[in-house]
C-alpha positions in Angstrom: 122.6 246.5 338.9 122.3 250.3 338.3 119.0 251.9 337.6 119.0 255.1 335.5 115.8 257.2 335.5 115.5 259.3 332.3 112.9 260.7 329.9 114.0 258.8 326.7 114.8 255.2 327.3 112.9 252.8 327.1 111.0 253.6 324.0 107.3 253.1 323.6 105.2 251.7 326.5 107.9 249.6 328.1 108.6 250.5 331.8 112.2 249.5 331.8 115.0 248.0 329.7 118.1 246.2 330.9 121.1 247.1 328.7 124.3 245.4 329.8 123.2 245.4 333.4 122.1 249.1 333.4 118.4 249.4 333.9 116.8 252.4 332.1 113.4 253.6 333.2 111.1 256.6 332.9 109.2 255.7 336.1 110.0 254.4 339.6 110.0 250.6 339.5 108.2 248.3 342.0 110.0 245.6 343.9 108.7 243.0 341.5 109.7 245.0 338.4 113.2 245.5 339.9 113.3 241.7 340.5 112.3 241.1 336.9 115.3 243.2 335.8 117.6 241.4 338.2 116.6 238.1 336.7 117.6 239.5 333.3 120.9 240.6 334.7 121.6 237.1 335.9 120.7 235.8 332.4 123.1 238.3 330.9 125.9 237.0 333.1 125.2 233.3 332.3 125.4 233.9 328.6 128.3 236.3 328.7 126.2 239.3 327.6 126.7 238.8 323.8 125.2 235.3 323.9 122.1 236.7 325.8 121.5 239.4 323.2 122.1 237.0 320.2 119.7 234.4 321.6 117.2 237.0 322.5 117.0 238.5 319.0 117.1 235.2 317.2 114.3 233.7 319.4 112.3 236.9 319.1 112.5 236.7 315.3 111.5 233.0 315.4 108.5 233.8 317.6 107.4 236.6 315.3 107.3 234.1 312.4 105.6 231.6 314.7 102.9 233.8 316.2 102.7 236.7 313.6 102.2 239.0 316.5 105.0 241.2 318.0 103.6 241.4 321.5 103.0 237.6 321.7 106.4 237.0 320.3 108.0 239.2 323.1 106.1 237.4 325.9 107.2 234.0 324.6 110.9 234.6 324.6 112.3 232.2 327.2 114.1 235.0 329.1 110.9 237.0 329.4 108.8 234.0 330.3 111.2 233.2 333.2 111.4 236.8 334.4 107.6 237.4 334.3 106.9 234.0 335.9 109.2 234.7 338.9 109.2 238.5 339.3 106.9 238.4 342.3 109.2 235.9 344.1 111.8 238.2 345.6 113.8 235.2 346.8 113.9 233.5 343.3 117.5 234.4 342.5 118.7 232.9 345.8 117.6 229.5 344.7 117.6 229.8 340.9 119.7 227.2 339.1 122.0 228.3 336.3 120.5 228.4 332.8 117.0 228.1 334.2 115.7 230.3 331.3 115.9 227.4 328.9 113.2 225.5 330.8 110.9 228.1 329.4 111.6 227.4 325.7 108.4 225.4 325.0 105.5 227.3 323.6 102.7 228.9 325.7 
């Protein structure tokens, strides 16, 4: 995973965005934030990149309809739920089972 510090990406108030395994950030990231992005990188590999982004967008759109709130929709995407739930566990990826993201599909 390569981290690229720049002034433009990510947009808005997000600290980082993982695009095809490249992490773009405006600020230095903590160990847990880096771990969060590493979890996303593993998810990308599992779903062969395109599958990850397709699932992400479709689930996000469904969650927007469901919650009628962009922020709540984002935090309820299964990939985000897994990454946020395990970002502080720096050993998580050593023991993580394949496709663990889908365990986080149920609503919060």
